[in-house]
C-alpha positions as CSV (number, residue, x, y, z in Angstrom):
1,X,131.6,114.8,58.3
2,X,131.0,114.7,62.0
3,X,133.8,115.7,64.3
4,X,135.1,113.3,66.9
5,X,133.7,115.5,69.7
6,X,130.2,115.1,68.2
7,X,130.5,111.4,68.0
8,X,131.7,111.0,71.6
9,X,128.9,110.4,74.1
10,X,129.4,110.7,77.9
11,X,128.1,107.6,79.6
12,X,125.2,108.0,82.1
13,X,125.7,107.5,85.8
14,X,123.7,104.3,85.8
15,X,125.9,102.8,83.0
16,X,129.0,103.9,84.8
17,X,127.9,102.3,88.1
18,X,126.8,99.1,86.3
19,X,130.2,98.8,84.7
20,X,132.0,99.3,88.0
21,X,129.7,96.7,89.6
22,X,130.4,94.2,86.8
23,X,134.2,94.7,87.1
24,X,134.1,94.3,90.9
25,X,131.9,91.2,90.6
26,X,134.4,89.6,88.2
27,X,137.6,90.5,90.0
28,X,136.8,90.8,93.7
29,X,137.2,87.0,94.2
30,X,140.6,87.1,92.6
31,X,141.6,90.0,94.8
32,X,140.5,88.1,97.9
33,X,142.6,85.1,96.8
34,X,145.7,87.3,96.5
35,X,145.0,88.8,99.9
36,X,144.6,85.4,101.6
37,X,147.9,84.3,100.0
38,X,149.6,86.8,102.4
39,X,147.4,85.9,105.4
40,X,149.1,84.6,108.6
41,X,146.0,82.4,109.3
42,X,146.7,78.8,108.2
43,X,143.4,77.0,108.8
44,X,140.4,79.2,107.7
45,X,139.6,82.3,105.7
46,X,139.3,85.2,108.1
47,X,138.5,88.7,106.8
48,X,140.3,90.9,107.4
49,X,143.4,88.7,107.9
50,X,144.9,89.1,111.4
51,X,148.3,89.9,109.9
52,X,150.1,89.7,106.6
53,X,153.1,87.4,105.8
54,X,155.1,86.1,102.9
55,X,156.0,82.8,104.6
56,X,153.6,80.7,102.5
57,X,155.4,81.7,99.3
58,X,158.6,80.2,100.7
59,X,156.7,77.1,101.8
60,X,155.2,76.7,98.3
61,X,158.6,77.2,96.6
62,X,160.0,74.3,98.7
63,X,157.3,71.9,97.7
64,X,158.5,69.3,95.2
65,X,154.9,68.4,94.2
66,X,154.2,72.0,93.4
67,X,157.2,72.3,91.1
68,X,156.3,69.0,89.4
69,X,152.7,70.2,88.7
70,X,154.0,73.6,87.4
71,X,156.5,71.8,85.2
72,X,153.9,69.5,83.7
73,X,151.4,72.3,83.2
74,X,154.0,74.5,81.4
75,X,155.2,71.6,79.2
76,X,151.6,70.7,78.2
77,X,150.8,74.3,77.5
78,X,153.9,74.8,75.3
79,X,153.2,71.6,73.3
80,X,149.5,72.4,72.9
81,X,150.3,75.9,71.8
82,X,152.8,74.8,69.2
83,X,150.4,72.3,67.8
84,X,147.6,74.9,67.8
85,X,149.9,77.4,66.0
86,X,150.6,74.9,63.2
87,X,147.1,73.5,62.7
88,X,145.3,76.8,63.4
89,X,147.4,78.8,60.9
90,X,146.9,76.1,58.2
91,X,143.2,76.0,58.8
92,X,142.9,79.8,58.6
93,X,144.9,79.9,55.4
94,X,142.6,77.4,53.8
95,X,139.4,79.0,54.9
96,X,140.0,82.7,55.0
97,X,139.7,83.5,51.3
98,X,138.8,80.2,49.6
99,X,135.2,79.4,48.7
100,X,134.2,75.8,48.4
101,X,131.3,73.5,49.4
102,X,131.2,72.8,53.1
103,X,133.5,75.7,54.1
104,X,131.0,77.0,56.7
105,X,130.5,73.6,58.2
106,X,134.3,73.1,58.6
107,X,134.6,76.5,60.2
108,X,131.8,75.7,62.6
109,X,133.5,72.4,63.5
110,X,136.8,74.2,64.2
111,X,135.1,76.8,66.5
112,X,132.8,74.3,68.3
113,X,135.3,72.9,70.9
114,X,135.6,76.2,72.7
115,X,131.9,76.7,72.8
116,X,131.3,73.3,74.4
117,X,131.7,72.8,78.2
118,X,135.1,71.4,79.2
119,X,133.5,68.5,80.9
120,X,131.8,67.4,77.6
121,X,135.1,67.6,75.8
122,X,136.9,65.7,78.6
123,X,134.3,62.9,78.6
124,X,134.3,62.7,74.8
125,X,138.1,62.4,74.6
126,X,138.2,59.9,77.5
127,X,135.6,57.7,75.6
128,X,137.6,58.0,72.4
129,X,140.9,57.1,74.0
130,X,139.2,54.1,75.7
131,X,137.6,52.9,72.5
132,X,140.9,53.2,70.6
133,X,142.8,51.5,73.5
134,X,145.1,54.6,73.8
135,X,146.6,54.8,77.3
136,X,146.5,58.1,79.1
137,X,149.8,59.9,79.0
138,X,151.4,63.3,78.5
139,X,150.4,63.4,74.9
140,X,146.7,62.7,75.6
141,X,146.7,65.8,77.7
142,X,148.3,67.8,74.9
143,X,145.8,66.6,72.4
144,X,142.9,67.5,74.7
145,X,144.2,71.0,75.2
146,X,145.0,71.5,71.6
147,X,141.3,70.9,70.7
148,X,140.4,74.3,72.1
149,X,143.7,76.1,71.7
150,X,143.4,75.7,67.9
151,X,140.2,77.8,68.0
152,X,142.0,80.8,69.5
153,X,144.8,80.7,66.9
154,X,142.4,80.1,64.1
155,X,140.2,83.0,65.0
156,X,143.1,85.4,65.3
157,X,144.7,84.3,62.0
158,X,141.5,84.2,60.0
159,X,140.5,87.7,61.1
160,X,143.8,89.1,60.1
161,X,143.9,87.3,56.8
162,X,140.5,88.6,55.9
163,X,141.7,92.2,56.5
164,X,144.9,91.6,54.5
165,X,144.8,93.4,51.1
166,X,144.8,90.9,48.2
167,X,147.0,93.4,46.2
168,X,150.0,92.5,48.4
169,X,149.8,88.9,47.5
170,X,149.1,89.7,43.8
171,X,152.1,92.1,43.7
172,X,154.4,89.4,45.2
173,X,153.3,86.8,42.7
174,X,153.6,89.3,39.8
175,X,157.2,90.0,40.8
176,X,158.1,86.3,40.4
177,X,157.8,85.0,44.0
178,X,156.4,81.5,44.4
179,X,153.8,80.5,47.0
180,X,156.3,79.7,49.7
181,X,158.2,83.0,49.2
182,X,154.9,85.0,49.2
183,X,153.9,83.3,52.5
184,X,157.2,83.8,54.3
185,X,158.0,87.3,53.1
186,X,154.5,88.9,52.6
187,X,151.8,87.0,54.5
188,X,153.7,85.8,57.6
189,X,154.9,89.3,58.6
190,X,151.3,90.5,58.4
191,X,150.2,87.6,60.6
192,X,153.0,87.9,63.1
193,X,151.3,89.9,65.8
194,X,148.0,87.9,65.4
195,X,149.7,84.6,65.7
196,X,151.7,85.7,68.7
197,X,148.6,87.0,70.4
198,X,146.8,83.7,69.6
199,X,149.7,81.7,71.0
200,X,149.7,83.7,74.2
201,X,146.0,83.2,74.6
202,X,146.3,79.5,73.8
203,X,149.1,79.2,76.4
204,X,146.9,80.9,79.1
205,X,143.9,78.8,78.3
206,X,145.9,75.6,78.4
207,X,147.8,76.4,81.5
208,X,144.7,76.8,83.7
209,X,142.5,74.2,82.1
210,X,141.0,71.7,84.6
211,X,138.4,69.4,83.0
212,X,140.5,68.2,80.0
213,X,143.5,67.6,82.3
214,X,142.0,64.9,84.3
215,X,144.2,62.4,82.5
216,X,147.4,62.1,84.6
217,X,150.9,61.6,83.1
218,X,152.4,58.9,85.2
219,X,152.1,59.9,88.9
220,X,152.1,63.7,88.0
221,X,149.2,66.0,87.7
222,X,148.8,69.4,86.2
223,X,148.6,72.4,88.4
224,X,144.8,72.9,88.4
225,X,144.3,69.2,89.3
226,X,146.8,69.6,92.1
227,X,144.9,72.5,93.5
228,X,141.6,70.5,93.4
229,X,143.3,67.7,95.4
230,X,144.8,70.1,97.9
231,X,141.6,72.1,98.6
232,X,140.2,69.3,100.7
233,X,143.1,69.7,103.1
234,X,142.5,72.7,105.4
235,X,146.1,73.0,106.5
236,X,147.2,73.3,102.8
237,X,144.9,76.3,102.1
238,X,147.7,79.0,102.4
239,X,149.9,77.1,100.0
240,X,147.0,76.6,97.6
241,X,146.3,80.3,97.7
242,X,149.9,81.0,96.7
243,X,149.7,78.6,93.8
244,X,146.4,80.3,92.8
245,X,148.2,83.6,92.7
246,X,150.8,82.1,90.5
247,X,148.1,80.8,88.1
248,X,146.5,84.2,88.0
249,X,149.8,85.8,87.1
250,X,150.6,83.1,84.4
251,X,147.2,83.7,82.8
252,X,146.8,87.4,83.3
253,X,150.1,88.4,81.7
254,X,149.6,86.5,78.4
255,X,146.0,87.8,78.1
256,X,147.1,91.4,78.5
257,X,150.0,90.9,76.1
258,X,147.7,89.3,73.6
259,X,145.2,92.2,73.9
260,X,148.0,94.7,73.3
261,X,149.4,92.9,70.4
262,X,146.0,92.5,68.8
263,X,145.3,96.3,69.1
264,X,148.7,97.1,67.7
265,X,148.3,94.7,64.8
266,X,144.9,96.2,63.9
267,X,146.4,99.7,63.9
268,X,149.2,98.5,61.6
269,X,146.8,96.9,59.2
270,X,144.7,100.1,59.0
271,X,147.7,102.1,58.1
């Protein structure tokens, strides 16, 4: 058996530089947005900023339209995540270990929404709502977001279920537990971290989704749509940058937490 030191390979200088370049390419624009949120310049992007200030955060916190957009985005994300948890878990339980005709086709249809561009999903849903004479509302936004949130929960749950030892379920049934008791006391604890990670990822995806949120709920819009509307107003750029920082934080924190939970859950399953 090879030792761990024999298996470890030190990356080359070129690979290291390429990795650093890729990370900078992905995250440098985000860093600039955070920097401009503290800039004292209120009309244009000047680098480096003439001076730094926190006044725009106070201005953003006093804006009623910002709070309305944040509230709507959070409500939509929570509802879409809850719906995705229920449907995604049920779909994973049905497809993880069962073998039947059309299983692969159903699995593909479940994963397809996240592979499609958001504009395609938005146009398709808009056409479907129009054909069914369904007025645009809060729940049409939730349904639109749930179409791709389900994929995240399903992928996490089905991956964990496939690594779950069948002997645990068989032992529970042999000891007299029924299907519901086996699910709640054996399967669900094993799925806990995977479902929580999926829920966090689903919330992050729903919170910053733009294309599928083009349906307004009354006179309110979600936070990404509010940002698109404000970008055409030069004097609103500092406030828009502050809101962008808030969106970055609201999506970055759940993604990091989901990654940590996934790694921890995988270690528990290996043990």
